[in-house]
C-alpha angles and dihedrals in degrees: 000000000000122000113243114232128200116251116276114261114246112200097197109120101172130053108263091016113135109252127217111210116210127206111209109251098227086074093067143043098240140147117258109275101014115226119238127189129208116237103227092185084070098049090110088074108102106194102049144008121236119222125177132202110265113260096243092048089049090054091048092050092051090057087076099064097017094184118171089265092051088049091053091048093050091048091050094051094047093045089052089056094245096125125068111205097220091049091048091053093046092050092044090054088049091053093044091052089056091055098039097084102059144034092293087071089080088071096051096091090061090050089051092051087052092049090049091050090053091048091049100041103033108026098029093227135122123261119288120234110258118181114219127188114279093238096062 
């Protein structure tokens, strides 16, 4: 019923050391490497540092599933001026390149259609050229 996932990797090596928990990249449609941003408003925390996925990378990742909630999230981020079109396309190409060499590539045309929909509906621009493997 549910896919079993390997345990998350904890990078702490010493007792009391801050750990960085990594989620395997094959779980998500993300640029390589994904960009994380520190949240300085949480610098007062002593035991750990909080980082969040960059807004543009979050938008790219949402183009995989693109559920109605994802579409609303993307629209809100674009409407608030948080997403640069050129950066989004560059990060999308990076993520697509990571999927292009294996079985996940079969899903890339759907992700490209989702990107083109965002470009048309939210940015008011034509579709960007995205190269896909010939065998798709």
